[in-house]
Residue frames as a rotation matrix with the C-alpha (Angstrom) as fourth column:
MET 1
0.111 -0.117 -0.987 -139.74
-0.417 -0.907 0.061 19.15
-0.902 0.405 -0.150 -40.82
CYS 2
0.564 0.118 0.818 -140.06
0.641 0.563 -0.523 18.66
-0.521 0.818 0.242 -44.56
LEU 3
-0.228 -0.684 -0.693 -137.59
-0.189 -0.667 0.720 19.91
-0.955 0.295 0.023 -47.13
ALA 4
0.898 0.326 0.295 -138.03
0.250 0.174 -0.953 20.52
-0.362 0.929 0.074 -50.82
ILE 5
-0.018 -1.000 0.026 -134.76
0.357 0.017 0.934 20.22
-0.934 0.026 0.357 -52.72
PRO 6
0.561 0.146 -0.815 -133.93
-0.621 -0.577 -0.531 22.30
-0.547 0.804 -0.233 -55.83
MET 7
-0.158 -0.577 0.801 -132.90
0.291 0.748 0.596 20.05
-0.944 0.328 0.049 -58.72
ARG 8
-0.388 -0.061 -0.920 -132.30
-0.769 -0.528 0.360 20.52
-0.508 0.847 0.158 -62.46
VAL 9
0.664 0.653 0.364 -134.42
-0.256 0.656 -0.710 18.63
-0.703 0.378 0.603 -64.97
ALA 10
-0.441 -0.897 -0.034 -132.01
-0.445 0.186 0.876 16.47
-0.780 0.401 -0.481 -67.00
ALA 11
-0.961 0.185 -0.206 -134.51
-0.096 0.475 0.875 14.42
0.260 0.860 -0.438 -69.01
ILE 12
-0.322 0.926 0.198 -138.27
-0.761 -0.128 -0.636 14.03
-0.563 -0.356 0.746 -69.39
ASP 13
-0.957 0.168 -0.234 -140.21
-0.010 0.793 0.610 10.90
0.289 0.586 -0.757 -70.33
GLY 14
-0.085 0.991 -0.101 -143.94
0.609 0.132 0.782 11.63
0.788 0.005 -0.615 -70.29
ALA 15
0.727 0.411 0.550 -144.82
-0.184 -0.654 0.733 12.83
0.661 -0.635 -0.400 -66.79
ALA 16
0.816 -0.522 -0.248 -141.59
0.494 0.407 0.768 11.46
-0.300 -0.750 0.590 -65.30
ALA 17
0.776 -0.611 0.158 -138.28
-0.410 -0.679 -0.609 13.29
0.480 0.407 -0.777 -65.10
THR 18
0.369 -0.795 -0.481 -134.68
0.885 0.458 -0.080 12.52
0.284 -0.397 0.873 -64.32
LEU 19
0.932 0.001 0.363 -133.37
-0.103 -0.958 0.268 15.25
0.348 -0.287 -0.892 -62.03
GLU 20
0.171 -0.946 -0.275 -129.83
0.761 0.304 -0.573 16.17
0.626 -0.111 0.772 -61.01
ALA 21
0.809 -0.078 0.582 -128.27
-0.345 -0.865 0.363 18.10
0.475 -0.495 -0.727 -58.13
GLU 22
0.336 -0.755 0.563 -124.78
-0.920 -0.136 0.367 18.03
-0.200 -0.641 -0.741 -56.64
GLY 23
-0.631 -0.666 -0.398 -123.85
-0.757 0.641 0.127 14.90
0.170 0.381 -0.909 -58.61
LEU 24
-0.694 0.478 0.539 -126.97
0.018 0.759 -0.651 13.00
-0.720 -0.442 -0.535 -57.54
THR 25
-0.792 0.508 -0.340 -129.64
-0.423 -0.053 0.905 11.74
0.441 0.860 0.256 -59.93
GLN 26
-0.744 0.629 0.226 -133.24
0.042 0.382 -0.923 11.11
-0.667 -0.678 -0.310 -58.96
ALA 27
-0.718 0.637 0.281 -136.50
0.456 0.124 0.881 10.27
0.526 0.761 -0.379 -60.70
ALA 28
-0.743 0.549 -0.383 -139.55
0.133 -0.439 -0.888 12.39
-0.656 -0.711 0.253 -59.92
SER 29
-0.066 0.841 0.537 -143.04
0.974 0.171 -0.148 13.04
-0.217 0.514 -0.830 -61.19
LEU 30
-0.981 -0.193 -0.002 -143.83
0.184 -0.939 0.292 16.21
-0.058 0.286 0.957 -63.17
LEU 31
-0.299 0.947 0.113 -147.61
0.883 0.230 0.408 15.79
0.361 0.222 -0.906 -62.79
LEU 32
0.374 0.458 -0.807 -147.79
0.793 -0.609 0.022 18.94
-0.481 -0.648 -0.591 -60.63
VAL 33
0.132 -0.408 -0.903 -145.60
-0.278 -0.890 0.361 21.02
-0.951 0.203 -0.231 -62.98
PRO 34
0.477 0.101 0.873 -146.34
0.648 0.630 -0.427 19.91
-0.593 0.770 0.235 -66.56
GLN 35
0.995 -0.097 0.004 -144.77
-0.073 -0.777 -0.626 23.15
0.063 0.622 -0.780 -67.83
ALA 36
0.419 -0.898 0.133 -141.30
-0.370 -0.035 0.929 22.06
-0.829 -0.438 -0.347 -66.66
ARG 37
0.930 -0.214 -0.300 -138.73
-0.255 0.217 -0.942 21.60
0.267 0.952 0.147 -69.43
VAL 38
0.529 -0.829 -0.179 -135.25
0.839 0.543 -0.036 20.07
0.127 -0.131 0.983 -69.64
GLY 39
-0.400 -0.780 0.480 -132.81
0.571 -0.622 -0.536 22.54
0.717 0.060 0.695 -68.06
ASP 40
0.280 0.578 0.767 -135.38
-0.351 -0.682 0.642 24.03
0.894 -0.449 0.012 -65.68
PHE 41
-0.909 -0.415 -0.036 -134.88
-0.089 0.276 -0.957 23.93
0.407 -0.867 -0.288 -61.94
VAL 42
0.191 0.979 -0.075 -137.71
-0.191 0.112 0.975 22.49
0.963 -0.171 0.209 -59.86
LEU 43
-0.403 -0.179 0.898 -138.34
-0.914 0.022 -0.406 22.03
0.053 -0.984 -0.172 -56.15
VAL 44
-0.182 0.253 -0.950 -138.69
-0.249 0.923 0.294 18.33
0.951 0.290 -0.105 -55.34
HIS 45
-0.500 0.107 0.859 -140.51
-0.859 0.065 -0.508 16.88
-0.110 -0.992 0.060 -52.36
ALA 46
-0.153 0.441 0.884 -141.53
-0.378 0.801 -0.465 13.25
-0.913 -0.406 0.044 -51.78
GLY 47
-0.513 -0.177 0.840 -140.87
0.529 0.705 0.472 12.25
-0.675 0.687 -0.268 -55.38
PHE 48
0.459 0.712 0.531 -142.81
0.883 -0.301 -0.360 15.12
-0.097 0.634 -0.767 -56.96
ALA 49
-0.807 -0.505 0.305 -141.60
0.548 -0.834 0.069 18.32
0.220 0.223 0.950 -58.57
ILE 50
-0.048 0.855 -0.517 -143.83
0.936 -0.142 -0.322 20.87
-0.348 -0.499 -0.793 -56.86
THR 51
0.818 0.295 -0.494 -142.83
0.101 -0.919 -0.381 24.15
-0.567 0.262 -0.781 -58.55
VAL 52
0.408 -0.696 0.591 -140.55
0.828 0.008 -0.561 25.48
0.386 0.718 0.579 -61.28
LEU 53
0.450 -0.361 -0.817 -137.87
0.537 -0.622 0.570 27.88
-0.714 -0.695 -0.086 -60.01
GLU 54
0.948 -0.317 -0.030 -136.24
-0.249 -0.681 -0.689 30.84
0.198 0.660 -0.724 -61.69
PRO 55
0.427 -0.851 -0.307 -132.49
0.458 0.496 -0.737 30.17
0.780 0.174 0.602 -62.13
ASP 56
-0.340 -0.562 0.754 -131.51
-0.355 -0.666 -0.657 32.88
0.871 -0.490 0.027 -59.62
ASP 57
0.398 0.578 0.712 -133.91
-0.895 0.076 0.439 31.47
0.200 -0.812 0.548 -57.02
ALA 58
0.938 -0.090 -0.336 -132.53
0.090 0.996 -0.017 27.95
0.336 -0.014 0.942 -57.56
ALA 59
0.042 -0.998 0.047 -128.94
0.300 -0.032 -0.953 29.20
0.953 0.054 0.298 -57.19
GLU 60
-0.218 -0.065 0.974 -129.80
-0.745 -0.633 -0.209 31.03
0.630 -0.771 0.089 -53.96
ARG 61
0.738 0.567 0.367 -131.50
-0.672 0.562 0.483 27.95
0.068 -0.603 0.795 -52.49
LEU 62
0.749 -0.530 -0.399 -128.60
0.351 0.827 -0.439 25.67
0.562 0.189 0.805 -53.48
ALA 63
-0.224 -0.848 0.480 -126.17
-0.086 -0.474 -0.876 28.12
0.971 -0.238 0.033 -51.86
LEU 64
0.150 0.361 0.920 -128.21
-0.938 -0.242 0.248 27.96
0.312 -0.901 0.302 -48.63
PHE 65
0.979 0.178 -0.104 -128.00
-0.149 0.961 0.234 24.16
0.142 -0.214 0.967 -48.65
GLU 66
0.282 -0.950 -0.133 -124.22
0.394 0.241 -0.887 24.42
0.875 0.198 0.442 -49.08
GLU 67
-0.269 -0.333 0.904 -124.06
-0.597 -0.679 -0.428 26.79
0.756 -0.655 -0.017 -46.09
LEU 68
0.620 0.575 0.535 -126.11
-0.780 0.372 0.504 24.37
0.090 -0.729 0.679 -43.99
ALA 69
0.868 -0.345 -0.357 -123.82
0.262 0.929 -0.262 21.49
0.422 0.134 0.896 -44.95
ALA 70
-0.096 -0.956 0.278 -120.74
0.126 -0.289 -0.949 23.54
0.987 -0.057 0.148 -44.03
LEU 71
-0.050 0.159 0.986 -122.27
-0.885 -0.464 0.030 24.45
0.463 -0.871 0.163 -40.66
ALA 72
0.906 0.409 0.111 -123.09
-0.418 0.817 0.398 20.80
0.072 -0.407 0.911 -40.00
ASP 73
0.508 -0.805 -0.307 -119.50
0.423 0.543 -0.726 19.81
0.751 0.239 0.616 -40.85
ASP 74
-0.300 -0.617 0.727 -118.24
-0.340 -0.643 -0.686 22.44
0.891 -0.453 -0.017 -38.40
GLU 75
0.293 0.543 0.787 -120.55
-0.926 -0.043 0.374 21.12
0.237 -0.838 0.491 -35.68
VAL 76
0.763 0.159 0.627 -119.93
-0.396 0.882 0.258 17.36
-0.512 -0.445 0.735 -35.98
GLY 77
-0.348 -0.923 0.165 -117.03
-0.302 0.277 0.912 16.99
-0.888 0.268 -0.375 -38.40
PRO 78
-0.521 0.104 -0.847 -117.09
-0.853 -0.021 0.521 15.87
0.036 0.994 0.100 -42.03
SER 79
0.581 0.811 0.072 -119.59
-0.804 0.585 -0.107 13.21
-0.129 0.004 0.992 -43.01
ALA 80
-0.410 -0.665 0.624 -118.28
-0.529 0.731 0.431 9.69
-0.743 -0.154 -0.651 -42.61
GLU 81
-0.688 0.156 -0.708 -118.65
-0.588 0.452 0.671 7.10
0.424 0.879 -0.219 -45.30
PRO 82
0.344 0.881 0.324 -121.82
-0.929 0.268 0.255 5.03
0.138 -0.389 0.911 -44.76
ASP 83
-0.605 -0.450 0.657 -121.44
-0.583 0.812 0.019 1.58
-0.543 -0.371 -0.753 -43.25
ASN 84
-0.003 0.602 -0.798 -122.65
-0.972 0.185 0.143 -0.61
0.233 0.777 0.585 -46.10
ARG 85
-0.864 -0.395 -0.313 -122.01
-0.323 0.911 -0.258 -3.86
0.387 -0.121 -0.914 -44.24
ARG 86
-0.728 0.675 -0.120 -125.44
0.565 0.493 -0.662 -3.86
-0.387 -0.550 -0.740 -42.63
PRO 87
-0.271 0.698 0.662 -128.83
0.734 -0.295 0.612 -2.76
0.623 0.652 -0.432 -43.91
HIS 88
-0.865 0.051 0.499 -130.21
-0.250 -0.906 -0.341 0.56
0.435 -0.420 0.797 -42.77
ASP 89
-0.389 0.760 -0.521 -132.87
0.877 0.479 0.044 0.18
0.283 -0.439 -0.853 -40.09
PRO 90
-0.424 0.231 0.876 -135.07
0.035 -0.962 0.271 3.31
0.905 0.145 0.400 -40.03
SER 91
0.659 0.731 -0.177 -136.55
0.198 0.059 0.978 2.29
0.726 -0.680 -0.106 -36.66
VAL 92
0.136 -0.710 -0.691 -133.21
0.983 0.182 0.007 2.87
0.120 -0.681 0.723 -34.91
């Protein structure tokens, strides 16, 4: 399953943007949405902003992600701090 995450455009440098959501910052390409401006919300997938969202739509999607996170916490308990003593092995 693939997810596209709603994020706010914080800065633009050419076709690249700095995006923010929930205290996280990420770089992404705006090649697919050249109309995006600082302050807009975009859906981000695989390093690309794929559509510009209306503010109400972005708020609704972010609220759904919060609900999912709360349900996951209820199921397995709060997220533990990552173990930074060993490198992540995606094959495990």
